[in-house]
C-alpha positions, 0 to 999 in steps of 0.5 A: 175327199168329199165333205161326208168322208171328212165328216166321218173323221171328225170323232177319230180327230178329237180322240186322236185316232187318225193315221198320219195319211187321214191327218193329212187329208183332213187338214187339206179338206179343211183348208179348201172347205170354209163350211167343213172348217166351220163345222169341224169348229162347231163340232170341237166347241159342242164336244168340249162343252159336253165334256165340261157338263159331264165333269161338272155334274154331280151323281144324283142321291139315292132317295129310295132307301130313305123313303122305304125305311120311313114307310116301314117305320110309319107302317110298322113293318107292314110295308117295305119290310126289311127281308135281309134282317128277317133272314140273318141272324140265328133263324138259319142256323138250324137249317145249315146245321141240318143240311151239313148233317145230312150232307156228312151222313150221305158222305158216310153211307156213300164211303160205307157202301163202296167199302162194303162192296170191296170187302165182301167177295161173292162166292162162285155158284156151286156146280151143278 
């Protein structure tokens, strides 16, 4: 196995994804090449440092809502108006009520037309 093939196995070795045959070949390659052995140790050390750094970082606070609320307060609602609060509440109730009423009216008409078609019998035309 050449050096490039050995380097390709470094990540899989850290993740424990090597087959027994690959583990054997990696161990043999690292045993015979001191340069690769040093590269592997450095790779493991860098990976450990990155994992520790990722585990120790805290999430960045989200400052945008606070800034927007202060701008909204100072501009008396001119900037960053709270559109959700404007949409919620009683202003949408008449629209929803009207839509439901229209839907019920359409359903009633549809059922009425189908009932009327079934109830009316068309007379054959007079012979003539």
